[in-house]
N, C-alpha and C positions, 0 to 999 in steps of 0.2 A: 650377686649383682650382674655378671656378665650373663648367666644363664637366664635371668629374668628379662635382660634386654634382648637376648635371642628369641625367646619365647613370644614377646611382645612384637618383635619384628615378623615372626611367623604368622602371629595373629592378623597383623595388619597386611601381610601378604596374602593371606585368605580371604580377608575382606575385599581387598582390591579385585582380586580374581572373581570373587562372587558378584561385585558390582558390575565388572565388566562384561561377566556373562549374562546378567540380567539385562544390561544394556543392549548386548547382541540381540538376545531373544526378543525383547522389546521392540528393537528397531525393525527386524525381521517381521514381526506381527504387523506393525504399522505400515510396512513396505508393501506386505500382501494385501492388506484392507486397502490402501490407497490404490494399489492396481486392480482390484477386483471389485471391491465394494459388496453390498448386499443385494438382494433381489430388488430392483427398482420399482417393481410394481407390487411389492407385499402390502404397502399401505397406501399407494396412490394410484388411481386408474389413469389409462393414457388419455391425452387431452383430445377433445373434438375441436378441431381446427376450423374456425368460423369461415374462412375463405378457401375452403377446398373447391375443388371442380364440381362436386356432387352439390355443393351448398349454392354456388353460382348458377349450375343449371336448375336448381329447384325453383328460383325466382321466375324462370320463363318457361316452366315446364307445362306440358299439355296435360289433360285429364287423365290419359293412359300412363303418364310418366311420373305422375306426382307420388304415387305410393312407393315405388322403387326408388326414386330420387331421395325422396325423404328417409328412407330407411339408411341409405348410404350416407347421406350428409349428417345423420344422428349418430352414426357409429365412429368411433375414435379411430383414425388411421394415421399412417404415418405421414410427416411434413418432407417432401423430398427437395433437397438442396442441390441445385445444378448451378455451375458457373455462368452457363447461358441467361439465367434468370436473376442470378444474383452475383456480382462481380466481387473481386477481393476488396473493392472499396466500400461496398455496402452490405456484404454478407453478414459481417458481424453484428451490425445493428438488427438486420431481419431476425436472425436467430435468437438475439438478445430479446427482442420485442415478443416472439412468439414463446420463447421459455419464460418470461416475465408473466404474461397473460395466462399461461397454463398455471403457473405457481398461483396467481391471484384466484384461479377457478378451482384450487386444490387438486390439481392434476398435474401430470409429468408430460412434457411434449417429447415426441418420439421423432427424430430426424434421421433422413436417409442421405448421406453423403455421397454424392455420385458426380465427380468430376475427374476423375483419375486419368492421366494421359492415355490416349488410345483406348478410351471407354469402349466397351463392347466390341473390342477388336473389329471396328468397322462394320458391325453388323446394324440392326435395326435402330439402336439406339447410341449410334456412333457419335463422337463427339468428347468433350472433356478438354483439359487444360494441357500445356505443354509442360515438359518435365521441370522447366524452370519456374514456371507461374505456380504450379500446384502447391509447393509447400507453403507459399505465402497464403495462399487462399485457405489452406487448412488452418493456418495459424489466425487468421482473421475470425474463422468459425470458433476456435479454441478461446479467443478472446471475447467474443460474445457470448459464449455459454459460461463464461467463469462466474461463480458464485450463485448459478442457476442449477435446480435440479432437473436433469435431462438425460435422454438416452440417444445414442447415436449407432445407427446400423452403417458399417463403413464399407462402402463400395460393392454393391451386388455383382455378382459374376466374376469379379475382377481375378480371384485366385483360381478359381475353376476353368476360367476360360484361358489362363495363361498357359496351360499345358496345350492347347490347341493353337495359340497365335505365337508360341515361342518367346514369351516374355516372363518366364518364370522368376528368373533373378531380379529383373527389374521390378516385378509386381512386389516381390517379398521385401526389396529394400523400400520401395514407396510406401507399402503399408505399415512397415515398421517405423518409418519417420512420421507418417501420418499419426501413429499410435502415440508416440513420443510427444506430440505437439498437443493432441487431444487430452490425455488422462490427466496432465497437471490441472486442467480445468474443473475437474471434478466430475465430468459427465461419465455416464457408464457406456462402455463401448462393446459392441458385439459386431466380431468381423463376419463377413459372409462364408458360409460354410457349403454352398451349393445345395444340392438334393440328392434324395436316395435313389433316383435313377439317372444320375449324371456320373461321378466318379466313385470308384471303390472307397470304402470308408477309411482305409489305410492311406490310400494316395490322397485324398482330401485332409486327413489328419496331417500328414507331412507337410503339406501346403501351408495349414494354419500354424503348425509349429514353426516353420521357417520364417513366416510373417510376424512372429511375436506374440501369438495369441496367450502366452503365459502372462503377459502385461496387461491383459484386460479381462473383463468378466467372461467372455465367452464367444459364441457364434450364432448366426442366425441361418435357418434353413427354410427351403422352399419358397424363397422370395421371388415373387412375380411367377411362380408355378402353380401347378394343380395337384400334387400328390397328395393322397389321403394322409390324415393326421397320424394314423397308426404306424404307416410305413415310414413316415419321417421320424418318429419317437424310436423305432427301432434302429435306424440308420444313426440318428443322432446320439443315441446312448453309446453305441460302439466309436463314434468320433470323439465323444466326450472321453471315454475311457484312453483313448489313444493321444488325447491332448491334455492329459493331466487333470481330468474331471472337469473340464470347463463346462460352464452352465450354457444354456441354449434358450432360443426362442424360435417359434414356428410361424410362419405365414400361413394363416387360414382363410384369408380373404376370399379366395375363389376355388377352395378345393371341395366344395360340398358333395359334388359328384365324383370325386377323384380325378384322376387323369386319363385322358384318352391316347395319351402318346404324343399328342402335339402340344407344342408351348406357345404357339402365336395364335391369339384370339380362336381357341377351338369351338366349336359349337357343343352345345349341350351341357355346358358346365354351370354350376351353381354357387352361391354364396355358402362360405363355411361357417364354422362356429364362431361366434362374437368374441370380440378380445375379452381375455380373462386371465387373471394370475392363476399359476399352478402351485400347489402346497402340497405335494404327495411324497415328499422325501427324495425326489428324483433330481437330476441335474436341469430339467426342464423349467425355465422360470415363468414362461406366459406363451398364450396362443396370441398372436397380433394379425392386424390387417396393415401389412406393410406395403405391398402393391395396392394402390387405390383401386377398387372395383369400380369399373366403369371407364377406366384409362386403357387406352388400347396398347397391345404389346407391340403392333407395328402394322405396316401398310401389307396386311395379309388377311384371308377371309373376310374382306369386306370392311374392315378397319381401317381408320387414319394413321397417321404416323405415330410412332411409338410415343405413348406419354400424352396425347390429345385425348380430350374427352369424347366418349363415343356413346351417345345417347341409346341407341338400339342395343348396343353390347350391355350397357347397364341395366335396361329393362330385361332383357334375357337372363341375365345373372341372379336377378332378384325374383324371378318368377317361381 
């Protein structure tokens, strides 16, 4: 009898160990899935936002503007969420309404969250919230996105610019905190990953790792820039390797002619490849129009203030 009891205890112990191991593995799998998810564009196209600046401009377009404005209005572009337009009190309702409308159209809304403290390091797109206000604003966005399929491009330029405006530690902490607020809502998050002619891939990867990229789907590159898609693919593949295989998306809205080296309303540029999902076995999820073509980079080369609709710029891009 004593031997049988000892054997039974050994069997029970093995079963318990096995169950605990399975639970640990299962928990790890669930954790990874909840943090990264799958490609949000594999079954659903990006949403065409009916209140885009291009759509509004089309209503009063002149004969020589109609074709260009129509093309821009009918192409899905990201919806930029700024605290100057949507405060903490109303931003949750705004994103919830847009995401809900996108789902009703069997599409997925792509948002750009752009309100970090000292945004753009006091350059053309200066603004944003205080360090005290920012977390609450992001939490309101997360609450609005709860229960909806959506994508968030988080804070363009914030990490790459931190190297020149000496805000690296603060930026990493702010992005990490924003991730922790957004991810539980179920939205798919891509951090901004600069572009191929800005920082070396290893440096950009270090910034992304410090900011918590392991907790999200990946990163976005070439946002508001003009670099050719092939250049971005090579750069992004290297950044992906250095960030544990992170997935990425590329902004192709204005890179049809590649870059001239200028970033602020350069002449001679063209619309790039239309938004499309990528399923080629690489870490590239999609080509997107993140910066809305037709909206100015800033008060340079004849353009209005950053983010404002620029009719001539839109026509020139679409030629």
